MDTraj code that builds the backbone (N, CA, C; nanometers):
import mdtraj as md
import numpy as np

residues = "MET ALA GLY ALA ILE GLN SER GLU TYR SER GLU ARG VAL LYS ILE LEU LEU ILE ARG ARG ALA PRO ALA LEU PRO ARG GLY THR PRO GLY VAL LEU ASP ALA GLU ARG PRO LEU THR PRO SER GLY ARG ALA SER PHE SER VAL ALA ALA ARG GLY LEU ALA ARG ILE VAL GLY ARG VAL ASP VAL LEU LEU THR SER PRO LEU THR ARG ALA ARG GLU THR ALA GLU ILE ALA ALA ALA ALA LEU MET ASP VAL ALA PRO VAL ILE GLU PRO THR LEU ALA SER ASP ARG ILE HIS ALA THR VAL ALA ALA LEU ALA ILE HIS SER PRO ASP ALA THR VAL ALA LEU VAL GLY HIS GLU PRO MET LEU GLY THR LEU LEU ALA ARG MET VAL GLY SER ALA ASP ALA ALA ARG PHE ALA LEU LYS ARG GLY GLY ALA ALA LEU VAL ASP LEU PRO ASP GLY PRO ALA SER ALA GLY GLN LEU VAL TRP PHE PHE PRO PRO ARG VAL LEU ARG ALA LEU ALA HIS ALA VAL ALA THR VAL PRO LEU SER SER VAL ALA ASN GLY GLN PRO ALA VAL VAL ASP ARG ARG ASN LEU LEU".split()
xyz = np.array([
    [6.8173, 10.2274, 10.7435],
    [6.9062, 10.3301, 10.6917],
    [6.9361, 10.3095, 10.5442],
    [6.9780, 10.1863, 10.5096],
    [7.0154, 10.1590, 10.3718],
    [6.8994, 10.1839, 10.2778],
    [6.7773, 10.1444, 10.3216],
    [6.6613, 10.1634, 10.2366],
    [6.6345, 10.3092, 10.2080],
    [6.6507, 10.3939, 10.3106],
    [6.6255, 10.5370, 10.2933],
    [6.7241, 10.5981, 10.1953],
    [6.8515, 10.5594, 10.2086],
    [6.9530, 10.6134, 10.1191],
    [6.9311, 10.5634, 9.9772],
    [6.9059, 10.4322, 9.9643],
    [6.8925, 10.3749, 9.8314],
    [6.7713, 10.4310, 9.7583],
    [6.6589, 10.4483, 9.8292],
    [6.5391, 10.4982, 9.7639],
    [6.5579, 10.6399, 9.7138],
    [6.6400, 10.7189, 9.7852],
    [6.6616, 10.8581, 9.7450],
    [6.7565, 10.8684, 9.6280],
    [6.8541, 10.7764, 9.6195],
    [6.9602, 10.7925, 9.5211],
    [6.9704, 10.6825, 9.4166],
    [6.8899, 10.5766, 9.4267],
    [6.9077, 10.4629, 9.3376],
    [6.8966, 10.5017, 9.1904],
    [6.8099, 10.5962, 9.1579],
    [6.7948, 10.6360, 9.0191],
    [6.9050, 10.7318, 8.9752],
    [6.9851, 10.7803, 9.0678],
    [7.0887, 10.8778, 9.0341],
    [7.2272, 10.8160, 9.0296],
    [7.2440, 10.6996, 9.0860],
    [7.3748, 10.6373, 9.0940],
    [7.4270, 10.6014, 8.9559],
    [7.5485, 10.6420, 8.9289],
    [7.6108, 10.6076, 8.8021],
    [7.7497, 10.5465, 8.8213],
    [7.8394, 10.6222, 8.8865],
    [7.9776, 10.5753, 8.8993],
    [8.0176, 10.5691, 9.0469],
    [8.0636, 10.4525, 9.0877],
    [8.1148, 10.4311, 9.2225],
    [8.2656, 10.4126, 9.2123],
    [8.3421, 10.5033, 9.2732],
    [8.4879, 10.4948, 9.2703],
    [8.5379, 10.4412, 9.4034],
    [8.6230, 10.3391, 9.3978],
    [8.6772, 10.2755, 9.5178],
    [8.8292, 10.2697, 9.5057],
    [8.8982, 10.3262, 9.6039],
    [9.0437, 10.3133, 9.6031],
    [9.0820, 10.1804, 9.6668],
    [9.1811, 10.1171, 9.6130],
    [9.2239, 9.9863, 9.6646],
    [9.2603, 9.9970, 9.8125],
    [9.2462, 9.8869, 9.8833],
    [9.2736, 9.8821, 10.0271],
    [9.4249, 9.8798, 10.0533],
    [9.4671, 9.8999, 10.1785],
    [9.6100, 9.8999, 10.2116],
    [9.6821, 9.7716, 10.1699],
    [9.7983, 9.7887, 10.1083],
    [9.8772, 9.6761, 10.0569],
    [10.0184, 9.6806, 10.1130],
    [10.0958, 9.5779, 10.0811],
    [10.2371, 9.5792, 10.1190],
    [10.3025, 9.7037, 10.0609],
    [10.3963, 9.7640, 10.1326],
    [10.4590, 9.8878, 10.0833],
    [10.5439, 9.8645, 9.9591],
    [10.5523, 9.9677, 9.8779],
    [10.6386, 9.9633, 9.7603],
    [10.7817, 9.9394, 9.8045],
    [10.8510, 9.8547, 9.7307],
    [10.9890, 9.8239, 9.7647],
    [11.0038, 9.7044, 9.8573],
    [10.8948, 9.6370, 9.8894],
    [10.9027, 9.5166, 9.9722],
    [10.9905, 9.4139, 9.9004],
    [11.0964, 9.3643, 9.9658],
    [11.1882, 9.2703, 9.8999],
    [11.1163, 9.1499, 9.8401],
    [11.1506, 9.1213, 9.7152],
    [11.0966, 9.0036, 9.6491],
    [10.9567, 9.0182, 9.5934],
    [10.8973, 9.1392, 9.6043],
    [10.7603, 9.1591, 9.5553],
    [10.7596, 9.2727, 9.4526],
    [10.7214, 9.2407, 9.3283],
    [10.7112, 9.3429, 9.2256],
    [10.5984, 9.4404, 9.2601],
    [10.6119, 9.5643, 9.2178],
    [10.5101, 9.6644, 9.2511],
    [10.3714, 9.6219, 9.2038],
    [10.3624, 9.5699, 9.0831],
    [10.2325, 9.5315, 9.0283],
    [10.1711, 9.4125, 9.1016],
    [10.2539, 9.3406, 9.1778],
    [10.2066, 9.2188, 9.2440],
    [10.1897, 9.2356, 9.3947],
    [10.2012, 9.3578, 9.4448],
    [10.1857, 9.3789, 9.5889],
    [10.0447, 9.3423, 9.6340],
    [10.0305, 9.2473, 9.7264],
    [9.8970, 9.2089, 9.7729],
    [9.8505, 9.2985, 9.8876],
    [9.7248, 9.2859, 9.9225],
    [9.6740, 9.3552, 10.0403],
    [9.7383, 9.2963, 10.1652],
    [9.7575, 9.3791, 10.2649],
    [9.8049, 9.3284, 10.3937],
    [9.6887, 9.2577, 10.4631],
    [9.7170, 9.1685, 10.5568],
    [9.6071, 9.1044, 10.6305],
    [9.5143, 9.2055, 10.6972],
    [9.5730, 9.3109, 10.7565],
    [9.4887, 9.4117, 10.8213],
    [9.4105, 9.4922, 10.7185],
    [9.4721, 9.5187, 10.6021],
    [9.4029, 9.5905, 10.4959],
    [9.2861, 9.5104, 10.4424],
    [9.3060, 9.3806, 10.4282],
    [9.1987, 9.2927, 10.3811],
    [9.0841, 9.2885, 10.4824],
    [9.1192, 9.2740, 10.6101],
    [9.0162, 9.2652, 10.7142],
    [8.9392, 9.3964, 10.7262],
    [9.0115, 9.5078, 10.7218],
    [8.9482, 9.6389, 10.7345],
    [8.8538, 9.6664, 10.6184],
    [8.8986, 9.6344, 10.4965],
    [8.8133, 9.6622, 10.3814],
    [8.6960, 9.5660, 10.3731],
    [8.7094, 9.4469, 10.4267],
    [8.5963, 9.3538, 10.4287],
    [8.4795, 9.4145, 10.5050],
    [8.5111, 9.4860, 10.6144],
    [8.4063, 9.5533, 10.6909],
    [8.3548, 9.6744, 10.6126],
    [8.4468, 9.7526, 10.5571],
    [8.4072, 9.8708, 10.4794],
    [8.3184, 9.8323, 10.3617],
    [8.3480, 9.7201, 10.2987],
    [8.2691, 9.6758, 10.1831],
    [8.1265, 9.6425, 10.2228],
    [8.1065, 9.5933, 10.3435],
    [7.9704, 9.5666, 10.3897],
    [7.8941, 9.6978, 10.4081],
    [7.9638, 9.8002, 10.4583],
    [7.9017, 9.9321, 10.4687],
    [7.8685, 9.9870, 10.3311],
    [7.9594, 9.9667, 10.2386],
    [7.9392, 10.0116, 10.1012],
    [7.8151, 9.9459, 10.0414],
    [7.8008, 9.8174, 10.0637],
    [7.6863, 9.7440, 10.0089],
    [7.5541, 9.7955, 10.0651],
    [7.5567, 9.8417, 10.1893],
    [7.4330, 9.8904, 10.2528],
    [7.3818, 10.0186, 10.1888],
    [7.4717, 10.1008, 10.1385],
    [7.4275, 10.2300, 10.0848],
    [7.4258, 10.2367, 9.9331],
    [7.4905, 10.1413, 9.8667],
    [7.4957, 10.1455, 9.7209],
    [7.3840, 10.0634, 9.6582],
    [7.3553, 9.9478, 9.7149],
    [7.2555, 9.8619, 9.6532],
    [7.3122, 9.7919, 9.5312],
    [7.2391, 9.7974, 9.4209],
    [7.2780, 9.7243, 9.3009],
    [7.3987, 9.7868, 9.2314],
    [7.4922, 9.7008, 9.1887],
    [7.6022, 9.7419, 9.1010],
    [7.5954, 9.6526, 8.9777],
    [7.5914, 9.7134, 8.8602],
    [7.5768, 9.6370, 8.7359],
    [7.7105, 9.5894, 8.6805],
    [7.8135, 9.6709, 8.6971],
    [7.9453, 9.6405, 8.6413],
    [8.0507, 9.6778, 8.7453],
    [8.1502, 9.5910, 8.7628],
    [8.2608, 9.6182, 8.8550],
    [8.3912, 9.6061, 8.7778],
    [8.4522, 9.7194, 8.7501],
    [8.5783, 9.7241, 8.6753],
    [8.6941, 9.7452, 8.7712],
    [8.8047, 9.6766, 8.7469],
    [8.9193, 9.6893, 8.8356],
    [9.0504, 9.7020, 8.7598],
    [9.1418, 9.7739, 8.8181],
    [9.2794, 9.7775, 8.7713],
    [9.3341, 9.6348, 8.7751],
    [9.4249, 9.6004, 8.6841],
    [9.4817, 9.4656, 8.6849],
    [9.5853, 9.4409, 8.7946],
    [9.6287, 9.5458, 8.8652],
    [9.7287, 9.5268, 8.9694],
    [9.6704, 9.4444, 9.0842],
    [9.7537, 9.3599, 9.1419],
    [9.7081, 9.2629, 9.2422],
    [9.6299, 9.3283, 9.3554],
    [9.6809, 9.4392, 9.4089],
    [9.6150, 9.5023, 9.5232],
    [9.4753, 9.5536, 9.4891],
    [9.4563, 9.5965, 9.3652],
    [9.3242, 9.6414, 9.3220],
    [9.2323, 9.5218, 9.2968],
    [9.2845, 9.4178, 9.2327],
    [9.2022, 9.3000, 9.2057],
    [9.1535, 9.2364, 9.3353],
    [9.2404, 9.2298, 9.4357],
    [9.1986, 9.1722, 9.5636],
    [9.0927, 9.2592, 9.6308],
    [9.1076, 9.3895, 9.6188],
    [9.0059, 9.4813, 9.6721],
    [8.8732, 9.4599, 9.5996],
    [8.8791, 9.4472, 9.4674],
    [8.7577, 9.4274, 9.3879],
    [8.6890, 9.2959, 9.4237],
    [8.7654, 9.1932, 9.4521],
    [8.7071, 9.0640, 9.4898],
    [8.6310, 9.0750, 9.6218],
    [8.6870, 9.1507, 9.7152],
    [8.6178, 9.1715, 9.8436],
    [8.4904, 9.2512, 9.8217],
    [8.4998, 9.3563, 9.7399],
    [8.3821, 9.4380, 9.7110],
    [8.2740, 9.3546, 9.6426],
    [8.3144, 9.2691, 9.5480],
    [8.2182, 9.1860, 9.4754],
    [8.1456, 9.0908, 9.5700],
    [8.2181, 9.0355, 9.6667],
    [8.1563, 8.9437, 9.7626],
    [8.0511, 9.0148, 9.8470],
    [8.0767, 9.1421, 9.8790],
    [7.9816, 9.2184, 9.9602],
    [7.8632, 9.2670, 9.8775],
    [7.8916, 9.3099, 9.7544],
    [7.7863, 9.3654, 9.6693],
    [7.6974, 9.2570, 9.6091],
    [7.7555, 9.1400, 9.5847],
    [7.6844, 9.0238, 9.5290],
    [7.6362, 9.0477, 9.3861],
    [7.6188, 8.9382, 9.3139],
    [7.5653, 8.9407, 9.1772],
    [7.6485, 9.0231, 9.0801],
    [7.7767, 9.0379, 9.1086],
    [7.8650, 9.1091, 9.0162],
    [8.0048, 9.0497, 9.0285],
    [8.0734, 9.0357, 8.9156],
    [8.2089, 8.9804, 8.9145],
    [8.3059, 9.0859, 8.8612],
    [8.4252, 9.0955, 8.9206],
    [8.5221, 9.1944, 8.8736],
    [8.5671, 9.1671, 8.7302],
    [8.5814, 9.2740, 8.6544],
    [8.6310, 9.2673, 8.5167],
    [8.7528, 9.3585, 8.5075],
    [8.8606, 9.3080, 8.4511],
    [8.9841, 9.3873, 8.4390],
    [8.9645, 9.5011, 8.3389],
    [9.0023, 9.6221, 8.3825],
    [9.0027, 9.7396, 8.2951],
    [9.1433, 9.8001, 8.3026],
    [9.2295, 9.7724, 8.2030],
    [9.3698, 9.8152, 8.2071],
    [9.3912, 9.9645, 8.2302],
    [9.2996, 10.0484, 8.1818],
    [9.3206, 10.1928, 8.1952],
    [9.3202, 10.2382, 8.3411],
    [9.2621, 10.1582, 8.4305],
    [9.2575, 10.1966, 8.5720],
    [9.3934, 10.1845, 8.6405],
    [9.4894, 10.1243, 8.5725],
    [9.6258, 10.1158, 8.6268],
    [9.7154, 10.2226, 8.5652],
    [9.6559, 10.3138, 8.4911],
    [9.7332, 10.4184, 8.4230],
    [9.6835, 10.5552, 8.4658],
    [9.7341, 10.6572, 8.3991],
    [9.6849, 10.7934, 8.4240],
    [9.6066, 10.8446, 8.3046],
    [9.5571, 10.7515, 8.2222],
    [9.4862, 10.7888, 8.0988],
    [9.3370, 10.8092, 8.1294],
    [9.3068, 10.9261, 8.1826],
    [9.1703, 10.9578, 8.2225],
    [9.0735, 10.9475, 8.1049],
    [9.1121, 11.0008, 7.9903],
    [9.0225, 11.0000, 7.8743],
    [8.9927, 10.8573, 7.8300],
    [9.0917, 10.7689, 7.8412],
    [9.0703, 10.6294, 7.8026],
    [8.9733, 10.5614, 7.8987],
    [8.9813, 10.5953, 8.0261],
    [8.8886, 10.5386, 8.1234],
    [8.7469, 10.5891, 8.0979],
    [8.7339, 10.7175, 8.0691],
    [8.6023, 10.7743, 8.0382],
    [8.5439, 10.7059, 7.9152],
    [8.6275, 10.6795, 7.8157],
    [8.5811, 10.6114, 7.6950],
    [8.5349, 10.4693, 7.7272],
    [8.6065, 10.4032, 7.8192],
    [8.5679, 10.2675, 7.8585],
    [8.4335, 10.2675, 7.9307],
    [8.4048, 10.3732, 8.0060],
    [8.2771, 10.3834, 8.0762],
    [8.1610, 10.4083, 7.9798],
    [8.1903, 10.4752, 7.8697],
    [8.0847, 10.5161, 7.7766],
    [8.0178, 10.3986, 7.7073],
    [8.0797, 10.2805, 7.7083],
    [8.0215, 10.1658, 7.6379],
    [7.9098, 10.0993, 7.7188],
    [7.8973, 10.1367, 7.8459],
    [7.7974, 10.0722, 7.9304],
    [7.6624, 10.1432, 7.9205],
    [7.5587, 10.0713, 7.9596],
    [7.4235, 10.1252, 7.9529],
    [7.4149, 10.2569, 8.0290],
    [7.3421, 10.3560, 7.9745],
    [7.3345, 10.4870, 8.0407],
    [7.2671, 10.4841, 8.1774],
    [7.1952, 10.3766, 8.2086],
    [7.1328, 10.3682, 8.3404],
    [7.2038, 10.2672, 8.4306],
    [7.3252, 10.2271, 8.3905],
    [7.4004, 10.1287, 8.4690],
    [7.4718, 10.1946, 8.5861],
    [7.4902, 10.1178, 8.6917],
    [7.5752, 10.1587, 8.8024],
    [7.7083, 10.0875, 8.7834],
    [7.8141, 10.1636, 8.7616],
    [7.9458, 10.1069, 8.7324],
    [8.0413, 10.1390, 8.8460],
    [8.1011, 10.0361, 8.9046],
    [8.2005, 10.0545, 9.0107],
    [8.3405, 10.0429, 8.9515],
    [8.4302, 10.1288, 8.9973],
    [8.5695, 10.1294, 8.9534],
    [8.6593, 10.1095, 9.0741],
    [8.7522, 10.0160, 9.0658],
    [8.8509, 9.9966, 9.1723],
    [8.9877, 10.0298, 9.1147],
    [9.0531, 10.1289, 9.1748],
    [9.1804, 10.1718, 9.1189],
    [9.2708, 10.2371, 9.2206],
    [9.3478, 10.3345, 9.1737],
    [9.4591, 10.3898, 9.2516],
    [9.4575, 10.5421, 9.2483],
    [9.5299, 10.5991, 9.3423],
    [9.5584, 10.7421, 9.3388],
    [9.6962, 10.7619, 9.2732],
    [9.7162, 10.8756, 9.2027],
    [9.6260, 10.9931, 9.1957],
    [9.5205, 10.9854, 9.0855],
    [9.5160, 10.8731, 9.0138],
    [9.4254, 10.8639, 8.8995],
    [9.2791, 10.8806, 8.9403],
    [9.2351, 10.8122, 9.0485],
    [9.0944, 10.8193, 9.0866],
    [9.0528, 10.9601, 9.1285],
    [9.1384, 11.0276, 9.2039],
    [9.1074, 11.1641, 9.2451],
    [9.0951, 11.2569, 9.1262],
    [9.1824, 11.2385, 9.0277],
    [9.1775, 11.3197, 8.9062],
    [9.0502, 11.2910, 8.8277],
    [9.0144, 11.1635, 8.8186],
    [8.8932, 11.1244, 8.7477],
    [8.7688, 11.1793, 8.8186],
    [8.7665, 11.1685, 8.9506],
    [8.6524, 11.2183, 9.0281],
    [8.6370, 11.3688, 9.0116],
    [8.7484, 11.4417, 9.0195],
    [8.7432, 11.5873, 9.0008],
    [8.6871, 11.6218, 8.8634],
    [8.7303, 11.5500, 8.7621],
    [8.6797, 11.5742, 8.6263],
    [8.5298, 11.5481, 8.6196],
    [8.4856, 11.4434, 8.6869],
    [8.3445, 11.4062, 8.6805],
    [8.2523, 11.5090, 8.7463],
    [8.3059, 11.5828, 8.8429],
    [8.2228, 11.6831, 8.9099],
    [8.2576, 11.8257, 8.8655],
    [8.3411, 11.8371, 8.7633],
    [8.3711, 11.9675, 8.7065],
    [8.4646, 12.0527, 8.7890],
    [8.5566, 11.9883, 8.8613],
    [8.6521, 12.0618, 8.9443],
    [8.7937, 12.0469, 8.8884],
    [8.8738, 12.1507, 8.9058],
    [9.0137, 12.1458, 8.8636],
    [9.1055, 12.1066, 8.9793],
    [9.0486, 12.0899, 9.0984],
    [9.1263, 12.0627, 9.2188],
    [9.1254, 11.9128, 9.2503],
    [9.2076, 11.8364, 9.1772],
    [9.2096, 11.6908, 9.1939],
    [9.2548, 11.6491, 9.3332],
    [9.3464, 11.7250, 9.3932],
    [9.3989, 11.6880, 9.5253],
    [9.2875, 11.6843, 9.6292],
    [9.1884, 11.7676, 9.6128],
    [9.0784, 11.7737, 9.7085],
    [8.9943, 11.6459, 9.7085],
    [8.9983, 11.5737, 9.5958],
    [8.9143, 11.4559, 9.5801],
    [8.9928, 11.3253, 9.5898],
    [9.1146, 11.3328, 9.6419],
    [9.1940, 11.2114, 9.6597],
    [9.1265, 11.1202, 9.7622],
    [9.1087, 10.9959, 9.7256],
    [9.0449, 10.8978, 9.8133],
    [9.1477, 10.8319, 9.9043],
    [9.1103, 10.8070, 10.0272],
    [9.1950, 10.7296, 10.1166],
    [9.1892, 10.5835, 10.0755],
    [9.2909, 10.5066, 10.1131],
    [9.2919, 10.3649, 10.0781],
    [9.1704, 10.2940, 10.1380],
    [9.0911, 10.2339, 10.0520],
    [8.9685, 10.1693, 10.0981],
    [8.8495, 10.2626, 10.1046],
    [8.8680, 10.3885, 10.0671],
    [8.7587, 10.4842, 10.0655],
    [8.6822, 10.4778, 9.9333],
    [8.5703, 10.5490, 9.9276],
    [8.4875, 10.5430, 9.8073],
    [8.4092, 10.6724, 9.7881],
    [8.3633, 10.6935, 9.6660],
    [8.2806, 10.8098, 9.6329],
    [8.1780, 10.7683, 9.5291],
    [8.0638, 10.8329, 9.5345],
    [7.9547, 10.8033, 9.4425],
    [7.9199, 10.9289, 9.3634],
    [7.9116, 10.9151, 9.2307],
    [7.8865, 11.0290, 9.1425],
    [7.7671, 11.0008, 9.0521],
    [7.6806, 11.0996, 9.0399],
    [7.5661, 11.0934, 8.9490],
    [7.6054, 11.1642, 8.8200],
    [7.5960, 11.0934, 8.7078],
    [7.6308, 11.1513, 8.5781],
    [7.5104, 11.1402, 8.4847],
    [7.4115, 11.2245, 8.5027],
    [7.2887, 11.2133, 8.4230],
    [7.3088, 11.2308, 8.2742],
    [7.4158, 11.2998, 8.2344],
    [7.4413, 11.3224, 8.0924],
    [7.5542, 11.2359, 8.0392],
    [7.5927, 11.1331, 8.1155],
    [7.6969, 11.0419, 8.0697],
    [7.8340, 11.0783, 8.1219],
    [7.9312, 10.9839, 8.1110],
    [8.0648, 11.0038, 8.1687],
    [8.1465, 11.1148, 8.1049],
    [8.1089, 11.1585, 7.9859],
    [8.1847, 11.2652, 7.9203],
    [8.1460, 11.4038, 7.9710],
    [8.0364, 11.4125, 8.0490],
    [7.9900, 11.5411, 8.1014],
    [8.0052, 11.5472, 8.2528],
    [8.0145, 11.6687, 8.3056],
    [8.0255, 11.6857, 8.4500],
    [7.8949, 11.6477, 8.5172],
    [7.9061, 11.5848, 8.6338],
    [7.7891, 11.5432, 8.7082],
    [7.7887, 11.6000, 8.8482],
    [7.7365, 11.5219, 8.9414],
    [7.7163, 11.5694, 9.0775],
    [7.7653, 11.4651, 9.1773],
    [7.8394, 11.5112, 9.2764],
    [7.8868, 11.4225, 9.3813],
    [7.7724, 11.3932, 9.4781],
    [7.7450, 11.2650, 9.5002],
    [7.6403, 11.2250, 9.5938],
    [7.6979, 11.2084, 9.7333],
    [7.8089, 11.1337, 9.7445],
    [7.8804, 11.1248, 9.8722],
    [8.0259, 11.0884, 9.8494],
    [8.1060, 11.1127, 9.9527],
    [8.2519, 11.0929, 9.9480],
    [8.2929, 11.0488, 10.0872],
    [8.3212, 10.9187, 10.1055],
    [8.3438, 10.8653, 10.2393],
    [8.4815, 10.8013, 10.2556],
    [8.5511, 10.8315, 10.3647],
    [8.6738, 10.7595, 10.3981],
    [8.6362, 10.6207, 10.4499],
    [8.7318, 10.5296, 10.4575],
    [8.6994, 10.3919, 10.4996],
    [8.6421, 10.3825, 10.6400],
    [8.6799, 10.4718, 10.7311],
    [8.6279, 10.4622, 10.8680],
    [8.4771, 10.4848, 10.8706],
    [8.4267, 10.5725, 10.7822],
    [8.2829, 10.5948, 10.7758],
    [8.2127, 10.4735, 10.7148],
    [8.2733, 10.4132, 10.6127],
    [8.2145, 10.2930, 10.5536],
    [8.2090, 10.1797, 10.6558],
    [8.3134, 10.1685, 10.7373],
    [8.3122, 10.0639, 10.8409],
    [8.2023, 10.0926, 10.9436],
    [8.1854, 10.2197, 10.9782],
    [8.0796, 10.2555, 11.0725],
    [7.9421, 10.2248, 11.0136],
    [7.9263, 10.2476, 10.8835],
    [7.7995, 10.2195, 10.8177],
    [7.7667, 10.0708, 10.8178],
    [7.8710, 9.9883, 10.8208],
    [7.8484, 9.8437, 10.8236],
    [7.7763, 9.8015, 10.9512],
    [7.7928, 9.8804, 11.0578],
    [7.7335, 9.8459, 11.1868],
    [7.6204, 9.9390, 11.2268],
    [7.6013, 10.0480, 11.1528],
    [7.5032, 10.1493, 11.1919],
    [7.3610, 10.0962, 11.1818],
    [7.2777, 10.1429, 11.2726],
    [7.1361, 10.1064, 11.2688],
    [7.0483, 10.2296, 11.2529],
    [7.1052, 10.3481, 11.2801],
    [7.0271, 10.4722, 11.2678],
    [7.0259, 10.5182, 11.1232],
    [6.9246, 10.5956, 11.0886],
    [6.9168, 10.6522, 10.9545],
    [7.0193, 10.7631, 10.9403],
    [7.0968, 10.7571, 10.8318],
    [7.1976, 10.8593, 10.8056],
    [7.1434, 10.9542, 10.6998],
    [7.1222, 11.0813, 10.7333],
    [7.0701, 11.1759, 10.6341],
    [7.1788, 11.2169, 10.5359],
    [7.1565, 11.1880, 10.4084],
    [7.2522, 11.2259, 10.3055],
    [7.1856, 11.3238, 10.2107],
    [7.2631, 11.4173, 10.1579],
    [7.2088, 11.5081, 10.0578],
    [7.3097, 11.5239, 9.9469],
    [7.2617, 11.5213, 9.8234],
    [7.3491, 11.5404, 9.7089],
    [7.3912, 11.6867, 9.7050],
    [7.5207, 11.7086, 9.6845],
    [7.5728, 11.8450, 9.6855],
    [7.6437, 11.8707, 9.5540],
    [7.6106, 11.9806, 9.4901],
    [7.6647, 12.0114, 9.3584],
    [7.8032, 12.0730, 9.3670],
    [7.8659, 12.0852, 9.2509],
    [7.9937, 12.1552, 9.2351],
    [8.1062, 12.0937, 9.3157],
    [8.1006, 11.9620, 9.3321],
    [8.2124, 11.8933, 9.3942],
    [8.2268, 11.9113, 9.5425],
    [8.1222, 11.9497, 9.6149],
    [8.1309, 11.9637, 9.7589],
    [8.0986, 11.8286, 9.8238],
    [8.1916, 11.7686, 9.8997],
    [8.1651, 11.6389, 9.9595],
    [8.0452, 11.6431, 10.0538],
    [7.9651, 11.5354, 10.0502],
    [7.8534, 11.5244, 10.1424],
    [7.9053, 11.5112, 10.2841],
    [7.8351, 11.5670, 10.3790],
    [7.8761, 11.5636, 10.5186],
    [7.7757, 11.4808, 10.5987],
    [7.8264, 11.3911, 10.6791],
    [7.7419, 11.3077, 10.7639],
    [7.7755, 11.3333, 10.9094],
    [7.6763, 11.3541, 10.9912],
    [7.6970, 11.3720, 11.1347],
    [7.7406, 11.2378, 11.1935],
    [7.8622, 11.2317, 11.2440],
    [7.9159, 11.1048, 11.2934],
    [7.8336, 11.0498, 11.4094],
    [7.7563, 11.1330, 11.4780],
    [7.6751, 11.0827, 11.5885],
    [7.5709, 10.9841, 11.5385],
    [7.5334, 10.9964, 11.4097],
    [7.4363, 10.9039, 11.3528],
    [7.4982, 10.7689, 11.3199],
    [7.6309, 10.7590, 11.3287],
    [7.6997, 10.6358, 11.2928],
    [7.7425, 10.5560, 11.4135],
    [7.7141, 10.6051, 11.5340],
    [7.7564, 10.5362, 11.6543],
    [7.6564, 10.4304, 11.6969],
])
top = md.Topology()
chain = top.add_chain()
for i, resn in enumerate(residues, 1):
    res = top.add_residue(resn, chain, resSeq=i)
    for name in ("N", "CA", "C"):
        top.add_atom(name, md.element.get_by_symbol(name[0]), res)
traj = md.Trajectory(xyz[None], top)
């Protein structure tokens, strides 16, 4: 399965967006918001999802993460699954400065696959911008979910959504043995996968 997906999309992969996994709730006594860690269940769940992610993404050249604890811990799990990549702090991923994040992406090689680990609503807004949509709410990622975008003309131009998966699908992909048919869909339409292929 992974080989079929990777061979079809490996030359198109540009930006992988990953929302941080479930963390301690805001307002937890004695824990600053910026220092909220992942919950044990959030860590365990995303560890499985990250293996599914690795099966369909293949190579990642750069892994950028928000400096907040919950994002850094998510990025560390993703890095362990993806291999050969180490998380690098990107401060703009903890803000709502979309243009600054786009500028940070522009410094990387035009054929690089760059993964971003961050937060909502920033990631949904960034994803909508990348696919030329004004409806950011539609592209909000679930905690531990991910999306892959092809940007053939660079991060400053609109590209094409390759897939958009919630964490339950990524976890299913970690165990799937059947080939999952994926198709790139333009204009911000999320790719649809028949769940029967994931059982």
